[in-house]
N, CA, C and O of each residue as an XYZ file, in Angstrom:
672
protein
N       0.835     -1.187      0.000
C       0.000      0.000      0.000
C       0.879      1.250      0.000
O       0.595      2.205     -0.723
N       1.935      1.251      0.800
C       2.822      2.406      0.846
C       3.512      2.599     -0.501
O       3.766      3.728     -0.920
N       3.816      1.483     -1.180
C       4.454      1.562     -2.503
C       3.538      2.259     -3.500
O       4.002      3.087     -4.283
N       2.239      1.938     -3.487
C       1.281      2.588     -4.371
C       1.145      4.069     -4.045
O       0.990      4.892     -4.947
N       1.203      4.413     -2.765
C       1.088      5.812     -2.373
C       2.289      6.588     -2.894
O       2.144      7.712     -3.376
N       3.482      5.990     -2.798
C       4.686      6.659     -3.276
C       4.632      6.804     -4.797
O       5.082      7.805     -5.353
N       4.078      5.794     -5.455
C       3.953      5.801     -6.915
C       3.118      6.975     -7.396
O       3.384      7.525     -8.464
N       2.112      7.365     -6.622
C       1.233      8.469     -6.999
C       1.968      9.805     -7.031
O       1.527     10.742     -7.698
N       3.080      9.896     -6.318
C       3.833     11.144     -6.259
C       4.880     11.258     -7.360
O       5.483     12.319     -7.521
N       5.107     10.202     -8.114
C       6.098     10.220     -9.184
C       5.580     11.089    -10.326
O       4.462     10.911    -10.808
N       6.414     12.025    -10.740
C       6.036     12.907    -11.846
C       6.352     12.228    -13.176
O       7.373     11.551    -13.293
N       5.496     12.398    -14.172
C       5.775     11.795    -15.475
C       6.990     12.455    -16.135
O       7.284     13.628    -15.909
N       7.683     11.662    -16.957
C       8.795     12.195    -17.736
C       8.263     13.112    -18.840
O       8.835     14.159    -19.145
N       7.151     12.678    -19.423
C       6.525     13.413    -20.525
C       5.014     13.294    -20.401
O       4.492     12.333    -19.837
N       4.331     14.285    -20.937
C       2.874     14.270    -20.994
C       2.454     14.773    -22.368
O       3.051     15.705    -22.905
N       1.434     14.157    -22.928
C       0.859     14.631    -24.189
C      -0.628     14.348    -24.163
O      -1.136     13.705    -23.244
N      -1.310     14.827    -25.164
C      -2.739     14.541    -25.285
C      -3.064     14.248    -26.751
O      -2.348     14.656    -27.665
N      -4.145     13.544    -26.935
C      -4.637     13.224    -28.274
C      -6.096     13.627    -28.347
O      -6.904     13.254    -27.496
N      -6.420     14.391    -29.373
C      -7.802     14.712    -29.718
C      -8.026     14.111    -31.100
O      -7.859     14.776    -32.123
N      -8.400     12.863    -31.102
C      -8.462     12.058    -32.321
C      -9.663     12.431    -33.176
O     -10.803     12.394    -32.712
N      -9.398     12.792    -34.438
C     -10.489     13.007    -35.383
C     -10.466     11.870    -36.412
O      -9.527     11.075    -36.442
N     -11.480     11.799    -37.236
C     -11.610     10.704    -38.195
C     -10.435     10.659    -39.161
O      -9.966      9.577    -39.515
N      -9.963     11.804    -39.585
C      -8.837     11.857    -40.510
C      -7.589     11.214    -39.900
O      -6.902     10.431    -40.555
N      -7.309     11.547    -38.662
C      -6.138     10.979    -37.983
C      -6.336      9.491    -37.724
O      -5.382      8.717    -37.801
N      -7.565      9.085    -37.417
C      -7.838      7.657    -37.205
C      -7.621      6.882    -38.503
O      -7.102      5.766    -38.474
N      -8.009      7.455    -39.628
C      -7.767      6.802    -40.920
C      -6.274      6.629    -41.180
O      -5.848      5.597    -41.700
N      -5.477      7.637    -40.819
C      -4.020      7.535    -40.975
C      -3.477      6.382    -40.136
O      -2.603      5.636    -40.577
N      -4.003      6.247    -38.931
C      -3.600      5.142    -38.057
C      -3.929      3.798    -38.702
O      -3.092      2.896    -38.735
N      -5.151      3.670    -39.213
C      -5.580      2.408    -39.832
C      -4.671      2.073    -41.012
O      -4.229      0.933    -41.156
N      -4.392      3.065    -41.854
C      -3.506      2.830    -43.012
C      -2.101      2.422    -42.569
O      -1.500      1.522    -43.155
N      -1.586      3.076    -41.545
C      -0.244      2.746    -41.058
C      -0.188      1.311    -40.528
O       0.786      0.597    -40.762
N      -1.217      0.903    -39.828
C      -1.227     -0.445    -39.273
C      -1.454     -1.494    -40.354
O      -0.984     -2.625    -40.226
N      -2.170     -1.133    -41.416
C      -2.372     -2.063    -42.521
C      -1.125     -2.174    -43.377
O      -0.968     -3.144    -44.119
N      -0.235     -1.193    -43.283
C       1.010     -1.241    -44.034
C       1.808     -2.486    -43.715
O       2.592     -2.957    -44.539
N       1.612     -3.019    -42.520
C       2.312     -4.242    -42.145
C       1.683     -5.472    -42.790
O       2.171     -6.587    -42.609
N       0.605     -5.274    -43.541
C      -0.068     -6.378    -44.223
C       0.294     -6.400    -45.710
O      -0.533     -6.750    -46.552
N       1.529     -6.024    -46.024
C       1.986     -5.914    -47.397
C       1.829     -7.228    -48.156
O       1.435     -7.221    -49.322
N       2.127     -8.343    -47.517
C       2.035     -9.652    -48.162
C       0.604     -9.926    -48.633
O       0.402    -10.425    -49.740
N      -0.379     -9.605    -47.807
C      -1.784     -9.806    -48.181
C      -2.173     -8.906    -49.345
O      -2.905     -9.329    -50.239
N      -1.692     -7.675    -49.340
C      -2.006     -6.741    -50.428
C      -1.421     -7.220    -51.752
O      -2.088     -7.160    -52.785
N      -0.189     -7.690    -51.726
C       0.449     -8.197    -52.944
C      -0.307     -9.409    -53.477
O      -0.505     -9.540    -54.685
N      -0.726    -10.285    -52.586
C      -1.506    -11.459    -52.995
C      -2.825    -11.038    -53.633
O      -3.220    -11.593    -54.658
N      -3.505    -10.067    -53.040
C      -4.785     -9.590    -53.584
C      -4.593     -8.978    -54.968
O      -5.399     -9.216    -55.867
N      -3.538     -8.197    -55.147
C      -3.259     -7.606    -56.465
C      -2.984     -8.702    -57.485
O      -3.484     -8.648    -58.608
N      -2.195     -9.687    -57.101
C      -1.888    -10.793    -57.995
C      -3.167    -11.524    -58.417
O      -3.334    -11.841    -59.595
N      -4.059    -11.789    -57.479
C      -5.317    -12.494    -57.789
C      -6.168    -11.663    -58.744
O      -6.738    -12.209    -59.689
N      -6.265    -10.358    -58.516
C      -7.068     -9.495    -59.402
C      -6.484     -9.440    -60.809
O      -7.223     -9.493    -61.792
N      -5.173     -9.335    -60.906
C      -4.529     -9.322    -62.228
C      -4.741    -10.655    -62.924
O      -5.014    -10.696    -64.124
N      -4.616    -11.751    -62.174
C      -4.837    -13.080    -62.762
C      -6.285    -13.218    -63.245
O      -6.528    -13.719    -64.343
N      -7.243    -12.777    -62.429
C      -8.659    -12.841    -62.821
C      -8.914    -12.030    -64.084
O      -9.624    -12.486    -64.980
N      -8.351    -10.851    -64.163
C      -8.521    -10.006    -65.341
C      -7.924    -10.679    -66.577
O      -8.537    -10.714    -67.644
N      -6.725    -11.207    -66.406
C      -6.086    -11.926    -67.523
C      -6.891    -13.140    -67.942
O      -7.073    -13.382    -69.135
N      -7.376    -13.908    -66.971
C      -8.182    -15.096    -67.282
C      -9.491    -14.691    -67.948
O      -9.980    -15.388    -68.837
N     -10.053    -13.576    -67.523
C     -11.287    -13.080    -68.146
C     -11.055    -12.721    -69.600
O     -11.846    -13.090    -70.469
N      -9.977    -12.003    -69.870
C      -9.653    -11.631    -71.252
C      -9.373    -12.880    -72.084
O      -9.809    -12.973    -73.231
N      -8.656    -13.828    -71.517
C      -8.368    -15.085    -72.226
C      -9.666    -15.821    -72.552
O      -9.822    -16.326    -73.664
N     -10.593    -15.891    -71.606
C     -11.864    -16.575    -71.841
C     -12.690    -15.863    -72.917
O     -13.343    -16.523    -73.725
N     -12.670    -14.545    -72.937
C     -13.373    -13.808    -73.988
C     -12.750    -14.140    -75.332
O     -13.465    -14.382    -76.305
N     -11.424    -14.154    -75.398
C     -10.698    -14.497    -76.625
C     -11.060    -15.905    -77.091
O     -11.157    -16.143    -78.295
N     -11.262    -16.836    -76.169
C     -11.585    -18.234    -76.500
C     -13.072    -18.433    -76.782
O     -13.503    -19.556    -77.040
N     -13.858    -17.361    -76.737
C     -15.275    -17.458    -77.067
C     -16.197    -17.686    -75.884
O     -17.410    -17.806    -76.060
N     -15.651    -17.746    -74.696
C     -16.468    -17.907    -73.486
C     -16.748    -16.515    -72.923
O     -16.226    -16.134    -71.875
N     -17.570    -15.779    -73.632
C     -17.795    -14.366    -73.331
C     -18.406    -14.124    -71.949
O     -17.970    -13.225    -71.231
N     -19.403    -14.911    -71.576
C     -20.076    -14.693    -70.288
C     -19.096    -14.921    -69.136
O     -18.982    -14.091    -68.234
N     -18.393    -16.048    -69.177
C     -17.420    -16.339    -68.124
C     -16.307    -15.287    -68.111
O     -15.927    -14.792    -67.051
N     -15.797    -14.955    -69.281
C     -14.719    -13.978    -69.379
C     -15.138    -12.608    -68.859
O     -14.388    -11.964    -68.126
N     -16.336    -12.163    -69.238
C     -16.834    -10.873    -68.783
C     -17.043    -10.874    -67.265
O     -16.725     -9.900    -66.581
N     -17.580    -11.978    -66.756
C     -17.788    -12.103    -65.308
C     -16.459    -11.989    -64.566
O     -16.357    -11.261    -63.578
N     -15.447    -12.703    -65.038
C     -14.134    -12.683    -64.374
C     -13.522    -11.283    -64.428
O     -12.951    -10.817    -63.443
N     -13.638    -10.622    -65.560
C     -13.074     -9.275    -65.708
C     -13.789     -8.284    -64.788
O     -13.154     -7.427    -64.172
N     -15.107     -8.407    -64.702
C     -15.877     -7.505    -63.828
C     -15.501     -7.730    -62.367
O     -15.314     -6.769    -61.622
N     -15.391     -8.982    -61.955
C     -15.003     -9.283    -60.570
C     -13.615     -8.723    -60.284
O     -13.383     -8.189    -59.200
N     -12.690     -8.832    -61.233
C     -11.328     -8.337    -61.043
C     -11.306     -6.826    -60.829
O     -10.462     -6.317    -60.092
N     -12.214     -6.119    -61.459
C     -12.252     -4.665    -61.339
C     -13.100     -4.215    -60.150
O     -12.711     -3.300    -59.424
N     -14.247     -4.847    -59.947
C     -15.198     -4.402    -58.926
C     -14.797     -4.848    -57.512
O     -15.029     -4.115    -56.551
N     -14.208     -6.020    -57.374
C     -13.878     -6.541    -56.038
C     -12.994     -5.590    -55.231
O     -13.303     -5.331    -54.068
N     -11.909     -5.059    -55.798
C     -11.094     -4.134    -54.992
C     -11.852     -2.872    -54.579
O     -11.629     -2.340    -53.491
N     -12.739     -2.397    -55.438
C     -13.532     -1.213    -55.110
C     -14.465     -1.520    -53.939
O     -14.579     -0.730    -53.002
N     -15.126     -2.668    -54.001
C     -16.033     -3.058    -52.915
C     -15.289     -3.261    -51.606
O     -15.780     -2.886    -50.541
N     -14.112     -3.851    -51.682
C     -13.313     -4.065    -50.473
C     -12.918     -2.720    -49.870
O     -12.970     -2.539    -48.653
N     -12.526     -1.787    -50.718
C     -12.122     -0.453    -50.238
C     -13.294      0.278    -49.585
O     -13.135      0.875    -48.521
N     -14.472      0.234    -50.216
C     -15.664      0.882    -49.658
C     -16.033      0.239    -48.321
O     -16.343      0.938    -47.355
N     -15.999     -1.084    -48.270
C     -16.330     -1.780    -47.027
C     -15.321     -1.434    -45.923
O     -15.709     -1.244    -44.770
N     -14.043     -1.351    -46.268
C     -13.012     -1.010    -45.283
C     -13.217      0.411    -44.766
O     -13.086      0.656    -43.566
N     -13.536      1.347    -45.657
C     -13.794      2.730    -45.228
C     -15.006      2.808    -44.308
O     -14.992      3.520    -43.304
N     -16.051      2.069    -44.661
C     -17.245      2.041    -43.805
C     -16.924      1.456    -42.434
O     -17.402      1.952    -41.414
N     -16.108      0.395    -42.413
C     -15.722     -0.219    -41.143
C     -14.899      0.747    -40.307
O     -15.079      0.824    -39.091
N     -13.998      1.486    -40.946
C     -13.187      2.472    -40.238
C     -14.078      3.525    -39.594
O     -13.863      3.904    -38.443
N     -15.078      3.997    -40.332
C     -16.002      5.000    -39.783
C     -16.812      4.438    -38.616
O     -17.040      5.132    -37.625
N     -17.246      3.183    -38.735
C     -17.994      2.560    -37.627
C     -17.099      2.406    -36.390
O     -17.528      2.672    -35.268
N     -15.849      1.973    -36.611
C     -14.919      1.804    -35.493
C     -14.648      3.140    -34.807
O     -14.608      3.222    -33.580
N     -14.465      4.180    -35.609
C     -14.212      5.509    -35.042
C     -15.425      5.983    -34.232
O     -15.267      6.561    -33.156
N     -16.621      5.741    -34.743
C     -17.838      6.133    -34.019
C     -17.913      5.411    -32.666
O     -18.320      6.006    -31.668
N     -17.523      4.136    -32.631
C     -17.520      3.389    -31.364
C     -16.501      3.969    -30.390
O     -16.759      4.056    -29.189
N     -15.341      4.365    -30.915
C     -14.315      4.974    -30.068
C     -14.858      6.261    -29.448
O     -14.677      6.509    -28.256
N     -15.521      7.073    -30.264
C     -16.089      8.339    -29.769
C     -17.172      8.085    -28.734
O     -17.226      8.771    -27.712
N     -18.032      7.110    -28.986
C     -19.107      6.788    -28.040
C     -18.543      6.372    -26.685
O     -19.130      6.659    -25.642
N     -17.400      5.693    -26.714
C     -16.777      5.226    -25.474
C     -15.919      6.311    -24.827
O     -15.343      6.092    -23.761
N     -15.830      7.474    -25.462
C     -15.031      8.564    -24.910
C     -13.546      8.415    -25.149
O     -12.743      9.071    -24.486
N     -13.165      7.557    -26.091
C     -11.752      7.266    -26.324
C     -11.076      8.118    -27.378
O      -9.941      7.835    -27.760
N     -11.742      9.149    -27.854
C     -11.117      9.972    -28.899
C     -10.360     11.173    -28.330
O      -9.652     11.854    -29.072
N     -10.491     11.441    -27.048
C      -9.750     12.524    -26.402
C      -9.189     11.995    -25.088
O      -9.938     11.579    -24.204
N      -7.863     12.014    -24.967
C      -7.249     11.474    -23.755
C      -5.870     12.082    -23.547
O      -5.270     12.652    -24.458
N      -5.397     11.943    -22.337
C      -4.069     12.396    -21.953
C      -3.195     11.169    -21.726
O      -3.671     10.135    -21.257
N      -1.918     11.290    -22.063
C      -0.984     10.195    -21.841
C       0.206     10.723    -21.038
O       0.830     11.719    -21.404
N       0.504     10.034    -19.940
C       1.662     10.343    -19.108
C       2.675      9.215    -19.252
O       2.334      8.040    -19.115
N       3.921      9.582    -19.528
C       4.987      8.606    -19.739
C       5.931      8.620    -18.540
O       6.419      9.669    -18.120
N       6.175      7.422    -17.999
C       7.071      7.234    -16.864
C       8.235      6.359    -17.315
O       8.300      5.959    -18.477
N       9.142      6.066    -16.408
C      10.318      5.240    -16.745
C       9.939      3.868    -17.304
O      10.515      3.419    -18.296
N       8.971      3.202    -16.670
C       8.664      1.814    -17.005
C       7.279      1.597    -17.613
O       6.925      0.472    -17.964
N       6.498      2.665    -17.737
C       5.115      2.499    -18.180
C       4.590      3.826    -18.725
O       5.224      4.874    -18.608
N       3.409      3.734    -19.324
C       2.669      4.947    -19.663
C       1.231      4.745    -19.221
O       0.737      3.620    -19.147
N       0.573      5.855    -18.928
C      -0.804      5.808    -18.452
C      -1.671      6.681    -19.340
O      -1.296      7.794    -19.708
N      -2.833      6.151    -19.674
C      -3.805      6.911    -20.464
C      -4.983      7.248    -19.556
O      -5.362      6.474    -18.677
N      -5.546      8.421    -19.795
C      -6.678      8.833    -18.974
C      -7.610      9.692    -19.827
O      -7.179     10.631    -20.496
N      -8.890      9.348    -19.787
C      -9.909     10.204    -20.403
C     -11.050     10.363    -19.414
O     -10.914     10.035    -18.236
N     -12.160     10.863    -19.893
C     -13.272     11.151    -18.980
C     -13.915      9.887    -18.410
O     -14.617      9.951    -17.401
N     -13.680      8.741    -19.047
C     -14.354      7.519    -18.587
C     -13.425      6.404    -18.127
O     -13.881      5.449    -17.498
N     -12.115      6.505    -18.430
C     -11.251      5.379    -18.067
C      -9.811      5.811    -17.820
O      -9.390      6.919    -18.153
N      -9.081      4.880    -17.220
C      -7.666      5.069    -16.914
C      -6.979      3.748    -17.200
O      -7.408      2.702    -16.712
N      -5.911      3.789    -17.990
C      -5.181      2.565    -18.310
C      -3.709      2.714    -17.986
O      -3.128      3.788    -18.140
N      -3.110      1.609    -17.529
C      -1.687      1.570    -17.233
C      -1.070      0.480    -18.095
O      -1.531     -0.661    -18.095
N      -0.015      0.844    -18.837
C       0.594     -0.090    -19.782
C       2.113     -0.071    -19.620
O       2.740      0.985    -19.707
N       2.695     -1.237    -19.385
C       4.145     -1.343    -19.237
C       4.793     -1.405    -20.613
O       4.294     -2.081    -21.513
N       5.909     -0.696    -20.772
C       6.614     -0.699    -22.051
C       7.053     -2.111    -22.435
O       7.038     -2.470    -23.612
N       7.439     -2.902    -21.450
C       7.937     -4.258    -21.720
C       6.852     -5.163    -22.298
O       7.162     -6.201    -22.884
N       5.590     -4.783    -22.141
C       4.491     -5.612    -22.631
C       3.884     -5.093    -23.938
O       2.890     -5.634    -24.421
N       4.485     -4.042    -24.509
C       3.972     -3.531    -25.792
C       4.114     -4.600    -26.864
O       5.134     -5.283    -26.949
N       3.093     -4.732    -27.666
C       3.104     -5.695    -28.757
C       3.930     -5.168    -29.931
O       4.670     -5.916    -30.570
N       3.788     -3.857    -30.208
C       4.475     -3.255    -31.345
C       4.442     -1.734    -31.194
O       3.592     -1.189    -30.490
N       5.365     -1.067    -31.855
C       5.377      0.390    -31.943
C       5.543      0.732    -33.420
O       6.507      0.312    -34.058
N       4.593      1.500    -33.957
C       4.615      1.856    -35.380
C       4.597      3.370    -35.484
O       3.832      4.046    -34.796
N       5.456      3.895    -36.360
C       5.514      5.338    -36.557
C       5.077      5.684    -37.974
O       5.453      5.014    -38.936
N       4.279      6.737    -38.087
C       3.889      7.273    -39.390
C       4.318      8.741    -39.431
O       4.943      9.229    -38.489
N       3.994      9.431    -40.494
C       4.342     10.841    -40.604
C       3.699     11.681    -39.507
O       4.295     12.641    -39.020
N       2.479     11.314    -39.121
C       1.745     12.162    -38.180
C       1.575     11.571    -36.785
O       1.147     12.276    -35.871
N       1.897     10.296    -36.601
C       1.648      9.692    -35.301
C       2.587      8.560    -34.951
O       3.318      8.044    -35.796
N       2.549      8.189    -33.690
C       3.238      7.001    -33.192
C       2.175      6.168    -32.501
O       1.424      6.664    -31.661
N       2.121      4.894    -32.867
C       1.055      4.016    -32.402
C       1.646      2.955    -31.480
O       2.443      2.120    -31.909
N       1.254      2.995    -30.231
C       1.735      2.068    -29.220
C       0.726      0.920    -29.137
O      -0.328      1.049    -28.514
N       1.059     -0.181    -29.761
C       0.142     -1.316    -29.829
C       0.231     -2.103    -28.522
O       1.202     -2.816    -28.266
N      -0.814     -1.952    -27.704
C      -0.823     -2.579    -26.384
C      -1.229     -4.046    -26.452
O      -0.900     -4.830    -25.562
N      -1.935     -4.407    -27.495
C      -2.211     -5.797    -27.848
C      -2.550     -5.776    -29.328
O      -2.877     -4.726    -29.882
N      -2.473     -6.923    -29.959
C      -2.670     -6.935    -31.403
C      -4.020     -6.331    -31.778
O      -5.069     -6.792    -31.330
N      -3.973     -5.283    -32.616
C      -5.189     -4.637    -33.079
C      -5.698     -3.515    -32.188
O      -6.690     -2.868    -32.522
N      -5.038     -3.272    -31.056
C      -5.455     -2.211    -30.129
C      -4.244     -1.349    -29.786
O      -3.268     -1.817    -29.201
N      -4.337     -0.078    -30.166
C      -3.202      0.825    -29.980
C      -3.619      2.108    -29.280
O      -4.780      2.515    -29.309
N      -2.638      2.723    -28.658
C      -2.785      4.076    -28.155
C      -2.159      4.971    -29.217
O      -0.988      4.817    -29.565
N      -2.954      5.908    -29.726
C      -2.519      6.779    -30.825
C      -1.941      8.058    -30.232
O      -2.617      8.797    -29.516
N      -0.682      8.295    -30.547
C       0.008      9.497    -30.081
C       0.202     10.414    -31.293
O       0.869     10.038    -32.257
N      -0.377     11.605    -31.242
C      -0.228     12.557    -32.340
C       1.082     13.324    -32.170
O       1.302     13.973    -31.148
N       1.944     13.244    -33.174
C       3.243     13.913    -33.088
C       3.110     15.426    -32.922
O       3.945     16.054    -32.271
N       2.080     16.005    -33.499
C       1.926     17.461    -33.418
C       1.764     17.938    -31.977
O       1.970     19.117    -31.687
N       1.401     17.038    -31.080
C       1.220     17.389    -29.672
C       2.397     16.953    -28.797
O       2.307     16.974    -27.570
N       3.514     16.553    -29.445
C       4.658     16.018    -28.713
C       5.882     16.912    -28.852
O       6.080     17.562    -29.879
N       6.693     16.934    -27.808
C       7.995     17.601    -27.889
C       8.948     16.685    -28.667
O       8.698     15.489    -28.813
N      10.022     17.261    -29.154
C      11.041     16.451    -29.848
C      11.621     15.397    -28.907
O      11.955     14.291    -29.332
N      11.737     15.747    -27.632
C      12.269     14.806    -26.646
C      11.338     13.607    -26.474
O      11.798     12.470    -26.370
N      10.037     13.861    -26.444
C       9.081     12.760    -26.313
C       9.120     11.868    -27.547
O       9.091     10.644    -27.420
N       9.184     12.452    -28.729
C       9.255     11.649    -29.957
C      10.511     10.776    -29.939
O      10.447      9.602    -30.301
N      11.647     11.330    -29.524
C      12.888     10.553    -29.426
C      12.727      9.413    -28.416
O      13.189      8.298    -28.659
N      12.075      9.691    -27.287
C      11.824      8.681    -26.259
C      10.962      7.550    -26.821
O      11.247      6.375    -26.585
N       9.910      7.902    -27.563
C       9.010      6.898    -28.122
C       9.697      6.066    -29.196
O       9.423      4.873    -29.323
N      10.576      6.672    -29.959
C      11.314      5.926    -30.997
C      12.195      4.853    -30.380
O      12.440      3.820    -31.003
N      12.667      5.082    -29.178
C      13.498      4.076    -28.480
C      12.678      2.861    -28.079
O      13.238      1.801    -27.800
N      11.358      3.002    -28.048
C      10.490      1.887    -27.648
C      10.239      0.910    -28.800
O       9.777     -0.209    -28.578
N      10.545      1.337    -30.034
C      10.244      0.506    -31.202
C      10.931     -0.840    -31.059
O      12.092     -0.933    -30.662
N      10.190     -1.864    -31.390
C      10.682     -3.246    -31.227
C      11.406     -3.709    -32.461
O      11.886     -4.842    -32.506
């Protein structure tokens, strides 16, 4: 109990805040999907193959099959993109409903703490799943698929340097 009381008096090394808007959340989603390069390359390969097979089938006189394959090759990526954008908007709306779009982050020697109007979280650096940096943010992945978004525009150069040292 005395240890916890002493812990409350420790001043953070750094403090920042995030006021997450949809645009910044989209940047986060894109940055985290960047690690899915292998899946993207596979999807492009499949679409190109489908388009080629569609053209080949049209050339061989199988017009209906060929046209179907060509249409799927063109329309599928568009539908996937629209669905992904819609999912991003739904996820962002859930974050806002839970009060998670505006929060403060305090960084200590061994951990960081997040606090907003509805919750308080404590996360040890040693347990971070991943740290990803983009042009506008640093994403502290506390578990796969769940990150604390740090906006660089709200950080000192010293804090950014500190966060870069956390990268795995």
